[in-house]
N, C-alpha and C positions, 0 to 999 in steps of 0.2 A: 623477576620482570624485565632487565637489561636484556638477559639473554635474549629472551625470545622479541622483545623489541629490537635486536640488532638482526636476527634470524629474520624478520619480516621486511626490513630497511634491504638488509641483503637480497632476498628475491623480488622486491618492487627493481633493485638495481640492475637484476640479470634480465627482467621481461623483456627491454626492446632488444636484447641479441635472440629470444626465441624466436621472436616476429621476423628478425632479421632473414633467419634462415627461411619461414616459410614463405617471403616475398623471395629469394631465389630462383624458386622454382616460375613462382609467376612473370619474374624477369623474361624467363629461359622461354615460357612460351610465347610470351608477346613475341620472344624474337624469330620464333619459329612463321608468326603473322607477318613481321614488318621485312622478311627476306623471301618473301613467296611462296613458303614450304610449310603451309597450312595442314598440308596432309600428313606430312613428315615433322616429327619434332627434331629442332635444329636447336641449341646451345648456345649462348652468347656467350658463353665462356670461351666453350671451342672454336666459333668465328673468329673469338679477338685473338685466340692463341696463333690460329691459322694463317690470320694475316700477318704478325709478329713473324713465322717460320717462312711467309711469300708465299704461302698454298691457296690458293683462292677457292675455298670450301664452297661459297652457294652455287659460284660458277661451274665447278665439278659437280654437284650434288644434281643442279640442274642439267646436264650433259648424263649424268648416269640415270634419272629420270626416265629418259628419253632410253634406255637399253645400251649406253654407249658403253663398249666393253671396256676401254683403254679408260675412260672416266670412273666406271665400276671399279678399274685394277686401283688406279690411283689414289680413289678412295679408301680403298680397303686397308692398301697400304700405308697411308695416313696413321693407320693404327700402330704405326712401329715407332713416330713421335707421341704419342699420347700417351699420358698415364692419369691415376688417381681416379678422381670424377670425372674429369676429362674425357678418358679413356671410356668410361661407365658409357658419358651422355653421349658422345662420340657412337658406342658400339649400337646406343639406342638409334640415331639416325639410321646407320647401316640396317638394322634389323627393321625397321620400318619403309628401308629401300624394296629391300626382296619382293615383294607382293606389288610394287610400282615400277621398277625396272624389270622386271619379270622372275620368276626360278629358275628358267632354263640358263637366262644371260648370265644371273648371279654363280650359277653350277658352274658354267664356262667357266668363267674369269678361276671361281674360287679352285677350279679343276689344276692350274698351271700356275697360284703361286706358291712362295716358297713353303713347304711342311711346315717349318715353324711360323708362321702367319697364319694358317688352318689352325694351329692349336690353340692362338692367341684368340683368330674368331671364334672356336669352339667356345673356349671359356668366358669368351665376354660375350658373346650372344646371349649366352648359358642366364649371365648376369643381368643383363640388356631387356630380357622376358621378364623376369619381374618389376622393372621399371617403367614398359613401355605403358601406356593409357589403352592401347588397342588390344580389346580382351581378345581378340580372334590370336594374335599374336604371341600371348600367353600360354597357347595348347603346345602339346609337343610337334617342335619343328618338322619331325618327319611325317607331319598329317598336312602339315599346310605350306611347305616349302621341299615335298621329299628329295629334290635335285641339287638344292643346294646340303640338304643335311648330311646327303653320300659325297656329295664332292669334299667338303673340312672333314670327313671322316675318312676321309681317306678309299671310298669306297665305289661300287660299279655306278656309274649315274645311271637311275630307272630313265627308258624310255628313252636312250639314245643308242641303243642296240640297233633297231630299223633305222638310226637317222645317221650312221656311218658315212655313207655317201654325200649328206646332204654338209654335216658338219666337219671343219676340219678339227682334228683333232691333234693339232701338234703345237707344241710352246711358240709363241710368238718368239720373233728375231734369231729364229734358231736355223741353220742351213739346211738344207734337203740331202740326205745319202743319195751320193750318186750314185746312178742304176746302170750298172755295167751288165750286159749277159755273159753270161758265164761260157763258153765253149769248151763240150766235153773233152777235146783235144789236147785244149791246152790247160786243163784244171789242174795239173800237177805241175804246171809252173814251166811245162818244157813247150817249144814250138815246134815239134815234132809231129808231121803228119803222121794220120796212123798209116799203119803198114794194112797194106793190102795182102791177100792171100795168093797171089802170082807170081811172087818176086823169090 
C-alpha cells in the first residue's frame, strides 16, 4: 500500500513539469505573432539568444523576407552560433523563409556560403521539416525548393543556365581577374616582333 501511494505522489509531483514542456511551444508560437512574423515560425529563445550575441534577429528576418540576399546570408550564417534546440528552431525559421524570400534568392545565397555551412543547412533543414507546422514544407525539398536543394547539395542550380547573363555568379567581395589580351607575338614571354620573310 505504501509503495503504491508513494508512486502516485511521485507522479503527481511530476505533472507540472510535463505541462511546462507543452507551454514552451505555445510561447514560441506567440513569439512569432509578437514579432510580426505570423507566416514564419520564430522561437522566443532564439530571439533572446540572438540579442545576447548582438544579432538583430527580427530585423534581419524582415529584410530577408523581402529577398535581401545580404540579410539572407547573415541569417543563414547565424547557424554557426546556435546549437541544440535553438539550432533546430532557427532551422525551422530558415526553412519557412525559403518560400517567402524566394527559392532563387535562397539558392543564389547558399551557392556562395562556405561548404561546411551548406552541410549544416542540409542536416538542419531535414530536421526542421519534421518540426514545421507547414505541411507543404514537409514534402521533399527538391519538389518545392529545387534551386535551394541543388545549391546546398553543391549541384548545378536548375533554371540558371539560361539566366547566366542576367545573374552574377561570382562570390561577393572577390576581386575580378584582370582581363589582359594575349598577343600571339609575345605569348612565349619575348618581346621580339615576328620576323618577316624578306630579310
